[in-house]
N, C-alpha and C positions, 0 to 999 in steps of 0.2 A: 272552352274558349270564352274569353271576355270580349264584349263588343262595346264600342263607343260610337254614338251617332251624332254627326255634326252637320252644319249647313253653312256654307260660305256666302251668306246674304250680304255681309260687309267684309272688309279686309280683316277686321279683328275678331269676327264672331266665332270662327273655328276654335281659336285658342280659349276664348271665354267659355264656350260650350264644354271643352275638354276640362277646364278648371272646375266647372260645376259638377261634372260627372266623376272626376277624380276626388272631389271634395277637398280640394287644396287651393289656396289663393294664388293669384299672380302678384309677385312682388318684384318691383323694378323691372317690369316687362318680362319676367322669367317665371315659369311654372316648374317647380321641382317635383319629380315623380315621387309619390308616397312610397315608403319602404315596403308596404304590403303589396304594392303593384310592381315594384322593380327599382331600378336606379336610373338616374340621368335627369335631363332637363329639356324644356322647350322654351325658346326665347322668341318673342315677337317685337319687331321694331318698325315703326312708321318712318320710312326714309324720306318721303315727301308726299304731297297730295296725289293719291292714286297709286302709290307704290309701297308695298309692305313686304317685310322679310320675316320668314318663320324658319328658325334653325333648331334642329333636334339632335340630341345625343342621348339615346335611350336604350334600355334593355329591360324588357318586361319579364315578370316571373311566370306568366302564363301566355299561351298562344293568344294573340290580341288582334281582333278585326276592327279596323277603323272605317266606318261607313260615312261617306259624304253624300247626303241627299241632294237631289237636284233642286236648285232654287226655282221657285215658280215664276211664270211669266210676269213681267213688269218689274222684277228686281234688277238691281245694278248688275251688269254683266262683268264678271271677274275672270281673268285668265290665271292659271296656276302653272308655273314652270318649275318642275321639281328636278333637282340634281341629287341622285342617290350616290352619296360619297362612300358607301359601303355596299358595292354591287352584290346582289343576291340576298340582301338582308330583309327584303320585303317583296311581296308579289301581289299583283292585281288578281283577285280571286274570282271575279264574275266572268262568265264565259265570253261576254261581248268584248271585254278588254283583254282577257287572257290570251286570245289569239294574236293580239297586237304586241303585247309585252309579256310573254310567258315567263314563268319562274326561271327557266334555263337561259333566257335571253341575256346577252351581254350588255344590252342597252341600259344606260344609267341616267338618261335624261328623257323626261316626257312632259308634254303640254296638254292640259285639259281646260275645260271651261265650266263654270259653276252651275250651268243648267243641265249638266250631265251627272248622273249618279255614278260614283266610283267607290269601290271597296278594296282595301288593301289588308293583307295579313302579315303580321310580324311574328315569327315563331318565338316561343319561349326561350330565354337564355341567349338570344342572338342580338348582338350589339348593332343598332341601326343609327346611321348618321346621315341626315338629309338637310338640304338647303332648299327651301321653297320661296319663290318670288311670286307674289300675287300683285296683279296690276289690272286696272280698269281698261275698258276699251278706249276711253277718252285719253288716258295716259299713253297707251300704245300709239294712238293716232298722232298725238303731239310729238312723241319722240321718234316717230318714223315719218316725219313730214316729207312730202315728196314721194312717198312710197305707199300711196293709198291702195294701189293694186295688191301690194304685198299684204297689207292689213286685211283687205277683203278676202284674199286667198286663204289666209289663216283662219278667218272667221268661217268661211264657207266649209273648210275641212272639219270644223268642229261644231257645225250646226246640230241642234238637238235631233233633227230628223235625218241626219246623215249617218250612215253606218259606221263611220270612223269616229270613235269617241276620244281616242288618245293618239297624239303624234309622238313618236318615240325614235330615239337614235342614241348613238354613243357621243360622249363629249370628245372634242378635239384636243390636241396637245396644248393649244393656247388657252382653251377653256380650263383645263386641269391646272395650269399655272395660276390663273386668276382665282380659281376655287381655293387653292392652297393659301393664297394671300388673303382672301376673304375670311377663311377659317381662322387664320392667325389673328386677324383684327377682331373677329367676334369673341375671341377668348381673352382680350385685353380688358382690364378693369374699367378703363375709360375708352369708350368707343371713338375711334377717329372717323367721325361720320362723313367728313368731306371725301377722304380717300376711299372709304367703304362704298359710298354712293357712286363715285367715279368708276370703281372696278365693277360694280354691279351693272351699271349702264353699259359698259363695254361688253360684259358677259352676255347680257340680254341682246345687244346689237349683234354679237357673233351668232347666237343661237337662232334668233328670229330670222336672220338672213338666210338660213338654210331650210326654213319651212315655208310652205308645205312641200313635201317631195312629190314626184310624179306618181299618179295613181298606180302605175305598174309596180312601184316598189312595195305596195301593200300586199298582204297575203291574198291568194286567189279567191278565198271565200268572200272577201270584201266586194268582189265584182258580181256576186250572185244577187240577183234582184230580190230573191226571197229573204235574204238577210236584211235588206233595207225595208222590205215590207213588214217583217217581224219587228223591226225597230219602231215603225209607225204604230203597230198594234200595241207594243209595250208602252209607248207614249199615251195611247188611248186609255190603257189600264191605269196608268199613273194619274191621268186627269180625272179618273173616276174614284180615286181613293176616298174622297169625302162624300161619296154617294154609294149606290149599289153597283156591283159588278155587272157590266153589260152581258147579255146572254151570248153564248157561243154562236148561236144562229144569227144574232144581230151583228156581231163582229165579222162573221164570214161574209155577210151581205155587204157591210161597209167597205170591206177590202177586196171584194170581188173574188173570193176564194171559196172552195168547198169547205165544209166543216172539218172533214178529215185532213185536208191539206193544211188548214190553219192549225189544227192540233199538232200535227206531225212536225211542221216546220218551227212552230213556237218552242216546242220541247227540244228540238235539235239545237236551236240557238241559245235558249236560256236554261236548259237542263232541268226544267220542271214544267208542270202543267200551268195553264194560264191562271187557274183558280189558286194553286199553291203560290205562284209568283205574286198574284194580287194580294193575298192575305199577308205574305211576308212583308211586302212594301207598306201595307196598311198598318201593320204592327210596328214597323220601324218609324213611321210617321207619328203613330200614337206615342211612342216612347219619347220622340223628340218634342212633341207638343207638351207632354207632361214635365219634361225637364226644362224647357225653355220658356213656356208661356204660363202665366199665372191663372190657369183655369182648372176646374175640378175634374175629377174622374168622370163624373156624369156628363159634364160639358164636353169633354173629350170624346166620350162615347157617342153622344148625339151629333157632334160635328163630323164624325166619321160614318154617319149613316146608320148607327145601331139604334133600334127601337127599345131594346132592353139593355140596361147597364150591366146586368148579370152576365149576359152573353158576351159583352165586350171584355169584362173582367176575366172570364173563363178563357177566352181566346188569347188575351194578353199574357196570362200566366203560362199558357201552353207554349208560347213562342219565347218568352223572356225568363221563365222560371221564377218570376217574382210577381207580387201583386202590384197593380198600377199605383195604388195608394202609397206604397212605400217610396216611390219616386217623388211624390209630392212632399212627403215628410223630409226627405233628404234636401229638397229644394228649400224648404222652409228653414232648416237648420243653417243652410249656407247663406240664406237671404232673410234674416229676421226682420219682421216689420218694425 
């Protein structure tokens, strides 16, 4: 399986990151998938201040995992409303979201926020067609004036410490008509931006008016307080990625649990031990830092709490099957001084 690691710190940064990792440029707001990776394209369009469209028509040669890291505190808060135009062509693969939108779910519309980590998998040879609308909190508030309670309810349902990370449902008949019209316009040589923007505003108005649903509509596991507690434990681990892993004893004391209960419930929710989960996330962050920031392998190692660079290199190779220095070489070829 191939993996790409992104972070939506800005509306455009996800597409830029993918361009670097695929080693192909963005031309006229469009990224063409290299033939050794598959076929298709991803297009990014800034519709107005605070509103951005990402449109994908792709088919990968290998099973492909796209990981969106959680943006750190203090970053611009961005919502992502994704319309899956080819239902069943991708699935959310991490346990926390899988129970909200499993691969067998008929849902083809979901909403997330960029302070939550999300991972999706697109199987090899499967055509995937998606429309993503990214918008800031400020944009949402401006366009839902007089509906402050609605905006707050959506935010509350997607808070980082809340167990629900994805709001999902099916598109309605009116939505599907708008999506067909939007797709037709996106494939025109000259984009009719005025009508495209009008249809997208109507589409978002339709969908946001239906969210959030009553808590009873969520799976029963979401009402289990242990799930919410484990989410808080997970956030604590993520906050420690640039330092040392807190001891199990320390975490158990922080969250008023016995060590055995902490171990058992964390593995039940996340499918792995806290140590394995922590290392996986640390290595994902390391890969992102090397691809996106102009820092050396040794600086990356020290910033993640490693005293010995050799230990970092060994762990990185174990997780990614490549040496960290090779990512720096790729970055330099794509961004010559």
